[in-house]
FISE-770073 format. One record per residue: residue number from 1; residue in three letters; x, y, z of N, C-alpha, C, O, CB in turn. Coordinates in Angstrom, 1 decimal, always signed. Glycine has a CB too. Example, Ala and Ser with C-alpha at 12.3 -4.5 7.8 and 13.67 -1.06 7.14 Angstrom:
<atoms>
+-----+------+--------+---------+--------+---------+----------+--------+--------+---------+--------+--------+---------+--------+---------+----------+--------+
:  nr : rest : n.east : n.north :   n.up : ca.east : ca.north :  ca.up : c.east : c.north :   c.up : o.east : o.north :   o.up : cb.east : cb.north :  cb.up :
+-----+------+--------+---------+--------+---------+----------+--------+--------+---------+--------+--------+---------+--------+---------+----------+--------+
:   1 :  ALA :  +13.2 :    -5.7 :   +7.8 :   +12.3 :     -4.5 :   +7.8 :  +13.2 :    -3.3 :   +7.8 :  +14.2 :    -3.3 :   +8.5 :   +11.3 :     -4.5 :   +9.0 :
:   2 :  SER :  +12.8 :    -2.2 :   +7.1 :   +13.7 :     -1.1 :   +7.1 :  +12.9 :    +0.0 :   +7.9 :  +13.4 :    +1.1 :   +8.0 :   +14.1 :     -0.6 :   +5.7 :
+-----+------+--------+---------+--------+---------+----------+--------+--------+---------+--------+--------+---------+--------+---------+----------+--------+
</atoms>
This chain:
<atoms>
+-----+------+--------+---------+--------+---------+----------+--------+--------+---------+--------+--------+---------+--------+---------+----------+--------+
:  nr : rest : n.east : n.north :   n.up : ca.east : ca.north :  ca.up : c.east : c.north :   c.up : o.east : o.north :   o.up : cb.east : cb.north :  cb.up :
+-----+------+--------+---------+--------+---------+----------+--------+--------+---------+--------+--------+---------+--------+---------+----------+--------+
:   1 :  MET :   +0.8 :    -1.3 :   -0.1 :    -0.1 :     -0.2 :   +0.0 :   +0.9 :    +1.3 :   -0.1 :   +0.4 :    +2.4 :   -0.5 :    -1.0 :     -0.4 :   +1.5 :
:   2 :  SER :   +2.2 :    +1.1 :   +0.3 :    +2.9 :     +2.2 :   +0.5 :   +3.3 :    +2.8 :   -1.0 :   +3.5 :    +4.0 :   -1.3 :    +4.2 :     +1.9 :   +1.4 :
:   3 :  PHE :   +3.3 :    +1.9 :   -1.9 :    +3.4 :     +2.5 :   -3.2 :   +2.3 :    +3.5 :   -3.8 :   +2.7 :    +4.4 :   -4.5 :    +3.5 :     +1.5 :   -4.1 :
:   4 :  PHE :   +1.1 :    +3.2 :   -3.4 :    +0.3 :     +4.3 :   -3.7 :   +0.1 :    +5.5 :   -2.8 :   -0.2 :    +6.6 :   -3.2 :    -0.8 :     +3.7 :   -3.9 :
:   5 :  TRP :   +0.4 :    +5.2 :   -1.5 :    +0.6 :     +6.4 :   -0.4 :   +1.4 :    +6.2 :   +0.4 :   +1.7 :    +5.1 :   +0.8 :    -0.4 :     +6.7 :   +0.5 :
:   6 :  PRO :   +1.8 :    +7.2 :   +0.6 :    +3.4 :     +7.3 :   +1.6 :   +2.6 :    +7.1 :   +3.2 :   +1.5 :    +7.5 :   +3.6 :    +4.6 :     +9.4 :   +1.4 :
:   7 :  THR :   +3.5 :    +6.4 :   +4.0 :    +3.0 :     +5.9 :   +5.0 :   +3.9 :    +6.5 :   +6.1 :   +3.8 :    +6.3 :   +7.3 :    +2.8 :     +4.4 :   +4.9 :
:   8 :  THR :   +4.9 :    +7.2 :   +5.6 :    +5.6 :     +8.0 :   +6.5 :   +5.5 :    +9.4 :   +6.1 :   +5.6 :    +9.4 :   +4.9 :    +6.9 :     +7.7 :   +6.6 :
:   9 :  LEU :   +5.4 :   +10.5 :   +6.7 :    +5.3 :    +11.8 :   +6.2 :   +6.0 :   +12.5 :   +6.8 :   +6.1 :   +12.5 :   +8.1 :    +4.1 :    +12.2 :   +6.3 :
:  10 :  LYS :   +6.8 :   +13.4 :   +6.1 :    +8.0 :    +14.3 :   +6.9 :   +6.8 :   +15.7 :   +7.8 :   +5.9 :   +16.5 :   +7.5 :    +9.4 :    +15.2 :   +5.3 :
:  11 :  SER :   +7.7 :   +15.4 :   +8.7 :    +7.0 :    +16.7 :   +9.7 :   +7.3 :   +18.2 :   +9.0 :   +6.4 :   +19.0 :   +9.0 :    +7.8 :    +16.7 :  +11.4 :
:  12 :  ASP :   +8.4 :   +18.4 :   +8.6 :    +8.7 :    +19.9 :   +7.9 :   +9.1 :   +19.5 :   +6.6 :  +10.3 :   +19.3 :   +6.5 :    +9.9 :    +20.8 :   +8.6 :
:  13 :  PRO :   +8.3 :   +19.4 :   +5.3 :    +9.1 :    +19.0 :   +4.3 :   +9.5 :   +20.2 :   +3.3 :   +9.9 :   +20.0 :   +2.1 :    +8.4 :    +18.0 :   +3.6 :
:  14 :  GLY :   +9.5 :   +21.4 :   +3.8 :   +10.1 :    +22.4 :   +3.1 :   +9.3 :   +22.6 :   +2.1 :   +8.3 :   +22.0 :   +2.1 :   +11.4 :    +22.2 :   +2.6 :
:  15 :  GLY :   +9.7 :   +23.8 :   +0.8 :    +9.1 :    +24.6 :   -0.1 :   +8.9 :   +23.3 :   -1.4 :   +7.9 :   +23.1 :   -2.0 :   +10.0 :    +26.0 :   -0.4 :
:  16 :  ILE :  +10.1 :   +22.7 :   -1.4 :    +9.9 :    +21.4 :   -2.7 :   +9.0 :   +20.6 :   -2.2 :   +8.0 :   +20.4 :   -3.0 :   +11.3 :    +20.4 :   -3.0 :
:  17 :  GLY :   +8.9 :   +20.1 :   -1.0 :    +8.3 :    +18.9 :   -0.4 :   +6.7 :   +19.3 :   -0.6 :   +5.9 :   +18.5 :   -1.0 :    +8.8 :    +18.7 :   +1.4 :
:  18 :  ARG :   +6.5 :   +20.9 :   -0.3 :    +5.1 :    +21.4 :   -0.4 :   +4.5 :   +21.1 :   -1.5 :   +3.4 :   +20.6 :   -1.5 :    +5.0 :    +22.7 :   -0.2 :
:  19 :  LEU :   +5.3 :   +21.6 :   -2.7 :    +5.2 :    +21.4 :   -4.0 :   +4.6 :   +20.3 :   -4.7 :   +3.6 :   +20.3 :   -5.4 :    +6.1 :    +21.5 :   -4.3 :
:  20 :  GLY :   +5.8 :   +19.3 :   -4.3 :    +5.3 :    +17.9 :   -4.6 :   +4.2 :   +17.5 :   -4.0 :   +3.4 :   +17.0 :   -4.7 :    +6.2 :    +16.9 :   -4.3 :
:  21 :  ARG :   +3.9 :   +17.5 :   -3.0 :    +2.3 :    +17.2 :   -2.4 :   +1.3 :   +18.1 :   -3.1 :   +0.2 :   +17.5 :   -3.2 :    +2.1 :    +17.5 :   -0.6 :
:  22 :  VAL :   +1.3 :   +19.1 :   -3.4 :    +0.3 :    +19.9 :   -4.2 :   +0.0 :   +19.3 :   -5.6 :   -1.1 :   +19.1 :   -6.1 :    +0.9 :    +21.3 :   -4.5 :
:  23 :  LEU :   +1.3 :   +18.9 :   -6.0 :    +1.1 :    +18.3 :   -7.5 :   +0.4 :   +17.0 :   -7.6 :   -0.5 :   +16.6 :   -8.4 :    +2.5 :    +18.0 :   -8.2 :
:  24 :  HIS :   +0.9 :   +16.3 :   -6.5 :    +0.3 :    +14.9 :   -6.0 :   -1.2 :   +15.0 :   -6.1 :   -1.9 :   +14.1 :   -6.6 :    +0.7 :    +14.5 :   -4.5 :
:  25 :  TRP :   -1.8 :   +16.2 :   -5.4 :    -3.0 :    +16.1 :   -5.2 :   -3.9 :   +16.7 :   -6.4 :   -5.0 :   +16.4 :   -6.6 :    -3.3 :    +16.7 :   -3.9 :
:  26 :  PHE :   -2.9 :   +17.5 :   -7.1 :    -3.5 :    +18.1 :   -8.5 :   -3.8 :   +16.9 :   -9.3 :   -4.9 :   +16.7 :   -9.7 :    -2.5 :    +19.2 :   -9.2 :
:  27 :  PHE :   -2.8 :   +16.1 :   -9.7 :    -2.9 :    +14.9 :  -10.4 :   -4.0 :   +13.9 :  -10.0 :   -4.6 :   +13.2 :  -10.8 :    -1.7 :    +14.2 :  -10.3 :
:  28 :  ALA :   -4.2 :   +14.0 :   -8.8 :    -5.0 :    +13.0 :   -8.3 :   -6.4 :   +13.4 :   -8.5 :   -7.3 :   +12.5 :   -8.6 :    -4.8 :    +12.7 :   -6.8 :
:  29 :  LEU :   -6.7 :   +14.5 :   -8.6 :    -7.9 :    +15.2 :   -9.2 :   -8.0 :   +15.2 :  -10.6 :   -9.2 :   +14.9 :  -11.0 :    -8.0 :    +16.5 :   -8.9 :
:  30 :  CYS :   -7.3 :   +15.4 :  -11.3 :    -7.1 :    +15.3 :  -12.7 :   -7.5 :   +13.7 :  -13.1 :   -8.1 :   +13.6 :  -14.2 :    -5.5 :    +15.7 :  -13.2 :
:  31 :  ALA :   -7.2 :   +12.6 :  -12.4 :    -7.3 :    +11.2 :  -12.5 :   -8.5 :   +11.0 :  -12.1 :   -9.2 :   +10.2 :  -12.7 :    -6.3 :    +10.4 :  -11.8 :
:  32 :  CYS :   -9.2 :   +11.7 :  -11.0 :   -10.7 :    +11.5 :  -10.9 :  -11.6 :   +12.0 :  -12.1 :  -12.6 :   +11.4 :  -12.5 :   -11.1 :    +12.3 :   -9.6 :
:  33 :  ALA :  -11.0 :   +13.4 :  -12.8 :   -11.8 :    +13.7 :  -13.9 :  -12.0 :   +12.7 :  -15.0 :  -13.0 :   +12.5 :  -15.6 :   -11.4 :    +14.9 :  -14.4 :
:  34 :  PHE :  -10.7 :   +12.0 :  -15.1 :   -10.5 :    +11.1 :  -16.3 :  -11.5 :   +10.0 :  -16.0 :  -12.1 :    +9.4 :  -16.8 :    -9.0 :    +10.5 :  -16.4 :
:  35 :  VAL :  -11.5 :    +9.8 :  -14.7 :   -12.5 :     +8.4 :  -14.4 :  -14.2 :    +8.8 :  -14.6 :  -15.0 :    +8.0 :  -15.1 :   -12.3 :     +7.9 :  -12.5 :
:  36 :  VAL :  -14.5 :   +10.1 :  -13.9 :   -15.9 :    +10.5 :  -14.2 :  -16.0 :   +10.7 :  -15.8 :  -16.9 :   +10.1 :  -16.4 :   -16.1 :    +12.0 :  -13.5 :
:  37 :  GLY :  -15.4 :   +11.2 :  -16.3 :   -15.6 :    +11.5 :  -17.7 :  -15.9 :   +10.1 :  -18.4 :  -16.9 :    +9.9 :  -19.0 :   -14.2 :    +12.3 :  -18.4 :
:  38 :  GLY :  -14.9 :    +9.2 :  -18.1 :   -14.6 :     +8.1 :  -18.9 :  -16.0 :    +7.1 :  -18.5 :  -16.5 :    +6.3 :  -19.3 :   -13.0 :     +7.5 :  -18.4 :
:  39 :  ALA :  -16.5 :    +7.3 :  -17.1 :   -17.4 :     +6.7 :  -16.7 :  -19.1 :    +7.1 :  -17.4 :  -20.1 :    +6.3 :  -17.7 :   -17.1 :     +6.9 :  -15.3 :
:  40 :  TYR :  -18.9 :    +8.5 :  -17.5 :   -20.2 :     +9.1 :  -18.2 :  -20.2 :    +8.5 :  -19.6 :  -21.2 :    +8.0 :  -20.0 :   -20.1 :    +10.8 :  -18.4 :
:  41 :  TYR :  -19.0 :    +8.4 :  -20.3 :   -19.3 :     +7.8 :  -21.6 :  -19.6 :    +6.7 :  -21.4 :  -20.6 :    +6.4 :  -22.1 :   -18.4 :     +7.8 :  -22.6 :
:  42 :  VAL :  -19.0 :    +5.6 :  -20.7 :   -19.7 :     +4.2 :  -20.7 :  -20.9 :    +4.3 :  -20.4 :  -21.7 :    +4.0 :  -21.3 :   -19.2 :     +3.3 :  -19.9 :
:  43 :  LEU :  -21.4 :    +4.7 :  -19.3 :   -22.8 :     +4.8 :  -18.9 :  -23.7 :    +5.3 :  -20.2 :  -24.7 :    +4.7 :  -20.6 :   -22.9 :     +5.7 :  -17.6 :
:  44 :  SER :  -23.4 :    +6.1 :  -20.5 :   -24.4 :     +7.0 :  -21.4 :  -24.3 :    +6.1 :  -22.8 :  -25.0 :    +6.5 :  -23.8 :   -23.8 :     +8.7 :  -21.6 :
:  45 :  GLY :  -23.7 :    +5.2 :  -22.9 :   -23.7 :     +4.9 :  -24.6 :  -22.8 :    +5.5 :  -25.3 :  -22.2 :    +4.8 :  -26.2 :   -24.8 :     +5.1 :  -25.4 :
:  46 :  ILE :  -22.4 :    +6.9 :  -25.1 :   -21.5 :     +7.2 :  -26.3 :  -20.5 :    +6.6 :  -27.0 :  -20.6 :    +6.5 :  -28.2 :   -21.1 :     +8.0 :  -26.2 :
:  47 :  ASP :  -19.2 :    +6.3 :  -26.1 :   -18.4 :     +5.6 :  -26.9 :  -17.7 :    +4.7 :  -25.9 :  -16.8 :    +5.2 :  -25.2 :   -17.5 :     +6.6 :  -27.9 :
:  48 :  THR :  -18.1 :    +3.5 :  -25.7 :   -17.5 :     +2.8 :  -24.6 :  -16.1 :    +2.6 :  -24.7 :  -15.5 :    +2.7 :  -23.7 :   -18.0 :     +1.7 :  -24.4 :
:  49 :  GLN :  -15.5 :    +2.2 :  -25.8 :   -14.1 :     +1.9 :  -25.8 :  -13.0 :    +3.3 :  -25.5 :  -11.9 :    +3.3 :  -24.9 :   -13.8 :     +1.3 :  -27.5 :
:  50 :  SER :  -13.5 :    +4.0 :  -25.9 :   -12.9 :     +5.8 :  -25.5 :  -13.1 :    +5.9 :  -23.8 :  -12.2 :    +6.3 :  -23.0 :   -14.2 :     +7.4 :  -26.4 :
:  51 :  GLY :  -14.3 :    +5.4 :  -23.5 :   -14.5 :     +5.7 :  -22.2 :  -13.7 :    +4.4 :  -21.4 :  -12.8 :    +4.9 :  -20.6 :   -16.2 :     +5.7 :  -21.8 :
:  52 :  MET :  -13.8 :    +3.5 :  -21.4 :   -13.0 :     +2.9 :  -20.7 :  -11.2 :    +3.1 :  -21.1 :  -10.4 :    +2.7 :  -20.3 :   -13.7 :     +1.6 :  -20.8 :
:  53 :  ALA :  -10.8 :    +3.5 :  -22.2 :    -9.4 :     +4.0 :  -22.2 :   -9.3 :    +5.1 :  -21.2 :   -8.5 :    +5.2 :  -20.2 :    -9.0 :     +4.5 :  -23.6 :
:  54 :  SER :  -10.2 :    +6.1 :  -21.6 :   -10.1 :     +7.3 :  -20.4 :  -10.0 :    +7.1 :  -19.0 :   -9.5 :    +7.9 :  -18.2 :   -11.2 :     +8.0 :  -20.5 :
:  55 :  ILE :  -10.7 :    +5.8 :  -18.6 :   -10.6 :     +5.3 :  -17.1 :   -9.4 :    +4.8 :  -16.9 :   -8.6 :    +5.1 :  -16.0 :   -11.7 :     +4.2 :  -16.6 :
:  56 :  VAL :   -8.9 :    +3.8 :  -17.8 :    -7.6 :     +2.9 :  -17.5 :   -6.3 :    +3.8 :  -17.6 :   -5.6 :    +3.9 :  -16.7 :    -7.4 :     +1.6 :  -18.7 :
:  57 :  PHE :   -6.0 :    +4.5 :  -18.8 :    -4.9 :     +5.3 :  -19.2 :   -4.9 :    +6.4 :  -18.8 :   -3.8 :    +6.8 :  -18.3 :    -4.6 :     +5.4 :  -20.4 :
:  58 :  GLY :   -5.7 :    +7.1 :  -18.9 :    -6.1 :     +8.5 :  -18.4 :   -6.0 :    +8.8 :  -16.8 :   -5.2 :    +9.5 :  -16.2 :    -7.5 :     +8.8 :  -18.8 :
:  59 :  GLY :   -7.0 :    +8.0 :  -16.4 :    -6.6 :     +8.0 :  -14.6 :   -5.8 :    +7.3 :  -14.3 :   -5.2 :    +7.8 :  -13.3 :    -7.4 :     +7.5 :  -13.6 :
:  60 :  GLY :   -5.2 :    +6.3 :  -14.6 :    -3.9 :     +5.4 :  -14.0 :   -2.8 :    +6.2 :  -14.6 :   -2.0 :    +6.3 :  -13.6 :    -3.7 :     +3.7 :  -14.6 :
:  61 :  SER :   -2.4 :    +6.9 :  -15.4 :    -1.4 :     +7.6 :  -15.7 :   -1.2 :    +8.8 :  -14.9 :   -0.1 :    +9.1 :  -14.3 :    -1.7 :     +7.8 :  -17.0 :
:  62 :  CYS :   -2.4 :    +9.5 :  -14.9 :    -2.4 :    +10.7 :  -13.9 :   -2.1 :   +10.5 :  -12.5 :   -1.6 :   +11.4 :  -11.9 :    -3.6 :    +11.4 :  -13.9 :
:  63 :  LEU :   -2.5 :    +9.3 :  -11.8 :    -2.5 :     +8.9 :  -10.5 :   -1.0 :    +8.5 :  -10.3 :   -0.4 :    +9.0 :   -9.3 :    -3.5 :     +7.7 :  -10.3 :
:  64 :  MET :   -0.3 :    +7.6 :  -11.2 :    +1.2 :     +7.5 :  -11.2 :   +2.2 :    +8.6 :  -11.4 :   +3.3 :    +8.8 :  -10.8 :    +1.6 :     +6.6 :  -12.1 :
:  65 :  PHE :   +1.6 :    +9.3 :  -12.5 :    +2.4 :    +10.7 :  -12.6 :   +2.7 :   +11.4 :  -11.1 :   +3.8 :   +11.4 :  -10.6 :    +1.4 :    +11.9 :  -13.5 :
:  66 :  GLY :   +1.6 :   +11.8 :  -10.6 :    +1.2 :    +12.6 :   -9.2 :   +2.2 :   +11.9 :   -8.5 :   +3.2 :   +12.4 :   -8.1 :    -0.4 :    +12.4 :   -8.5 :
:  67 :  ARG :   +2.0 :   +10.9 :   -8.4 :    +2.7 :    +10.0 :   -7.1 :   +4.3 :   +10.0 :   -7.5 :   +5.2 :   +10.1 :   -6.6 :    +1.9 :     +7.9 :   -7.0 :
:  68 :  ALA :   +4.6 :    +9.8 :   -8.7 :    +5.9 :     +9.9 :   -8.9 :   +6.5 :   +11.4 :   -8.7 :   +7.7 :   +11.5 :   -8.6 :    +6.2 :     +9.4 :  -10.3 :
:  69 :  LEU :   +5.9 :   +12.3 :   -8.8 :    +6.2 :    +13.7 :   -8.4 :   +6.4 :   +13.9 :   -6.9 :   +7.3 :   +14.5 :   -6.4 :    +5.1 :    +14.7 :   -8.9 :
:  70 :  ARG :   +5.2 :   +13.1 :   -6.1 :    +5.4 :    +13.4 :   -4.8 :   +6.9 :   +12.9 :   -4.2 :   +7.6 :   +13.4 :   -3.4 :    +4.2 :    +12.9 :   -4.0 :
:  71 :  TYR :   +7.0 :   +11.4 :   -4.9 :    +8.2 :    +10.7 :   -4.3 :   +9.4 :   +11.4 :   -4.8 :  +10.4 :   +11.2 :   -4.1 :    +8.3 :     +9.2 :   -4.9 :
:  72 :  ILE :   +9.5 :   +12.2 :   -5.8 :   +10.7 :    +12.7 :   -6.5 :  +11.2 :   +13.9 :   -5.3 :  +12.2 :   +14.0 :   -4.6 :   +10.2 :    +13.5 :   -8.2 :
:  73 :  LEU :   +9.9 :   +14.7 :   -5.6 :   +10.1 :    +16.1 :   -4.7 :   +9.9 :   +16.3 :   -3.3 :  +10.4 :   +17.3 :   -2.6 :    +9.2 :    +16.9 :   -5.1 :
:  74 :  ALA :   +9.3 :   +15.3 :   -2.8 :    +8.7 :    +15.5 :   -1.1 :   +9.4 :   +14.3 :   -0.8 :   +9.4 :   +14.1 :   +0.4 :    +6.6 :    +15.4 :   -0.6 :
:  75 :  GLY :  +10.0 :   +13.4 :   -1.3 :   +10.7 :    +12.2 :   -0.9 :   +9.9 :   +11.2 :   +0.1 :  +10.4 :   +10.5 :   +1.0 :   +11.9 :    +12.6 :   -0.2 :
:  76 :  GLU :   +8.4 :   +11.2 :   -0.3 :    +7.7 :    +10.7 :   +0.6 :   +6.9 :    +9.1 :   -0.4 :   +6.1 :    +8.3 :   +0.2 :    +6.5 :    +12.1 :   +1.3 :
+-----+------+--------+---------+--------+---------+----------+--------+--------+---------+--------+--------+---------+--------+---------+----------+--------+
</atoms>
């Protein structure tokens, strides 16, 4: 579980660490937007294939990219 979410947080991360945390949350929100948009496409029957691709690749890549930035910048 620590791969997806840090289990140890630094008590005083500094400016770059805070930037890493903010970017992590920003990309987590972007991932949620991809998932919600893809679910709308799938459930409304507009384009099932594009909706599933949006959920899997858009949501997953945004989430992993944000987590990587947090790991690199904040060290968490």
